[in-house]
C-alpha positions as CSV (number, residue, x, y, z in Angstrom):
1,M,128.8,142.9,100.7
2,D,126.2,142.0,98.0
3,R,125.0,145.2,96.3
4,V,122.0,146.0,93.7
5,L,124.3,147.6,91.0
6,Q,121.5,147.8,88.4
7,H,117.7,147.3,88.1
8,F,117.0,146.7,84.4
9,E,113.9,148.4,83.3
10,E,112.4,146.0,80.7
11,P,111.2,142.8,82.5
12,L,111.9,139.5,81.0
13,V,108.7,137.9,79.8
14,T,108.9,134.0,79.4
15,E,107.3,131.9,76.7
16,D,104.5,131.1,79.3
17,G,103.7,134.7,80.0
18,Q,105.5,135.0,83.3
19,R,107.0,138.4,83.9
20,Y,110.5,138.8,85.8
21,T,112.1,141.9,87.1
22,V,116.0,141.9,86.5
23,Y,118.5,143.2,88.9
24,L,122.4,143.0,88.4
25,Y,124.0,142.3,91.6
26,G,128.0,142.7,92.7
27,R,130.4,142.3,95.4
28,S,133.9,143.0,96.1
29,R,136.1,140.2,96.5
30,P,139.5,140.0,98.5
31,A,141.8,140.2,95.7
32,D,140.7,143.2,94.3
33,T,138.0,141.8,91.7
34,W,134.2,142.1,91.7
35,Q,131.8,139.3,91.1
36,G,128.5,139.9,89.4
37,W,125.5,137.9,89.1
38,L,121.6,138.2,88.1
39,V,118.5,137.9,90.1
40,F,115.2,137.5,88.8
41,E,112.0,138.5,90.7
42,R,108.6,137.0,89.3
43,Q,106.3,139.9,89.5
44,N,103.1,137.9,90.1
45,D,104.3,136.6,93.8
46,G,107.5,138.3,94.1
47,A,109.5,135.0,94.4
48,R,113.2,135.3,93.8
49,F,116.0,133.4,91.6
50,E,119.6,134.0,91.8
51,T,122.0,132.8,89.2
52,P,125.8,131.7,90.1
53,V,128.4,134.3,89.6
54,E,128.1,135.1,85.9
55,T,131.3,137.3,85.6
56,T,134.3,138.4,87.4
57,Q,135.6,141.8,86.9
58,P,138.6,144.1,87.9
59,N,136.1,146.5,89.5
60,E,132.4,147.5,89.9
61,N,132.4,149.6,86.8
62,A,133.4,146.7,84.7
63,V,130.7,144.6,86.3
64,L,128.3,147.6,85.2
65,Y,129.7,147.7,81.9
66,W,129.4,144.1,81.5
67,G,125.7,144.3,82.4
68,T,125.2,146.7,79.4
69,G,125.8,144.1,76.8
70,L,123.3,141.5,78.1
71,S,120.7,140.4,75.8
72,D,117.3,139.0,76.0
73,T,118.8,135.6,75.0
74,Y,121.1,135.9,77.7
75,F,118.7,136.7,80.4
76,T,116.5,133.7,79.2
77,G,119.5,131.5,79.7
78,A,120.4,132.9,83.0
79,L,116.8,132.5,84.4
80,E,117.1,128.9,83.2
81,R,120.4,128.3,85.4
82,A,118.8,130.5,88.5
83,L,115.5,128.2,88.4
84,R,117.6,124.9,88.1
85,G,119.9,126.2,91.1
86,A,123.2,126.8,91.5
87,V,126.0,124.2,91.5
88,P,126.2,123.3,95.1
89,P,129.3,124.1,97.1
90,V,131.5,121.2,98.3
91,E,131.7,120.5,102.1
92,A,133.4,123.3,103.8
93,R,137.3,123.0,104.7
94,P,139.9,125.2,105.7
95,V,141.2,126.9,102.3
96,P,144.9,125.3,101.4
97,P,147.7,127.6,100.7
98,P,148.2,128.1,96.8
99,L,149.4,125.1,94.7
100,L,152.6,127.0,93.7
101,D,154.5,128.2,96.7
102,S,158.0,128.5,97.2
103,G,159.4,125.3,99.0
104,V,156.4,123.2,98.1
105,D,157.5,119.7,96.8
106,H,156.2,118.1,93.9
107,G,154.5,115.2,96.0
108,T,152.5,118.2,98.3
109,M,151.5,119.6,94.9
110,E,150.1,116.5,93.2
111,A,148.4,115.8,96.7
112,R,146.4,119.1,96.4
113,R,145.7,118.8,92.8
114,T,144.2,115.5,93.6
115,T,142.2,116.8,96.5
116,I,140.8,119.5,94.1
117,E,139.9,116.9,91.3
118,T,138.0,115.1,93.8
119,D,136.2,118.3,94.8
120,I,135.2,118.8,91.2
121,L,133.8,115.4,90.4
122,A,131.9,115.8,93.7
123,L,130.1,118.9,92.3
124,F,128.8,116.7,89.4
125,R,127.8,114.0,91.6
126,H,126.0,116.8,93.9
127,S,124.3,118.7,91.0
128,G,123.1,115.3,89.1
129,D,124.2,117.1,85.9
130,R,126.9,115.5,83.5
131,Q,127.7,119.2,82.2
132,L,128.8,122.2,84.2
133,L,129.9,125.7,83.5
134,T,133.3,126.0,84.3
135,R,132.9,129.3,86.0
136,D,130.4,127.6,88.2
137,V,132.8,125.1,89.1
138,I,135.5,127.5,89.8
139,A,133.3,129.9,91.8
140,A,131.8,126.9,93.9
141,L,135.2,125.5,95.1
142,P,137.5,127.3,97.8
143,Y,140.7,127.2,95.7
144,G,142.2,129.9,93.2
145,S,141.2,130.0,89.8
146,A,144.4,128.7,88.4
147,D,144.7,125.8,90.6
148,V,141.2,124.6,89.5
149,V,142.1,125.0,85.9
150,R,145.4,123.2,86.3
151,A,143.1,120.3,88.3
152,I,140.8,120.2,85.2
153,D,143.2,120.2,82.7
154,D,144.7,116.9,84.7
155,L,141.0,115.5,84.6
156,E,140.8,116.1,81.0
157,K,144.1,115.4,79.7
158,T,145.6,112.9,81.6
159,Q,142.8,111.1,83.2
160,R,140.0,111.8,80.7
161,R,137.2,112.1,83.2
162,V,135.9,115.1,81.7
163,V,136.0,117.2,78.5
164,R,135.8,121.0,77.7
165,R,133.9,122.8,75.1
166,T,132.8,126.2,74.3
167,E,129.6,126.8,73.2
168,E,128.2,130.2,72.3
169,G,130.7,131.9,74.3
170,N,130.5,129.6,77.7
171,D,133.2,127.1,78.7
172,W,131.6,123.9,79.8
173,L,132.7,120.8,81.5
174,Y,131.2,117.5,80.3
175,L,131.6,114.3,82.5
176,T,132.8,111.5,80.5
177,V,131.6,108.0,80.8
């Protein structure tokens, strides 16, 4: 269940003078981890804008601790992401078992990785962007993080369809030509 974990006292004021109240939200995940994201409420009309998942932590207190380190610069970037909208999820389909499972043959693993790679490329098509935050890609897909990272590695190193870069602490995926 989504919960408000923190209400930041100081509003974020944008260059055009808009004031936003900032909230840190969190929720428990099945694997004993917590996700955290930000919600911005425009003070003049109450419109709310939500970021994609910004962090995954081992527990609720760790999400709260993560929130204590956020700066106005981070809030500004997060508001831009929230206003732009989250990466749209791919079509819902049953979540397959983990990629590495005892007794799974190489062909099955390759087929699963190909499916994940197709879904990653679909995120680029749906968003219309040539760059996506890696954490948004992982959060948008119904697969385990390790499976998605393996698929990204293949798209980058073998197929050369994406390039990964870290900029200002954020891991980005760039779609190649």
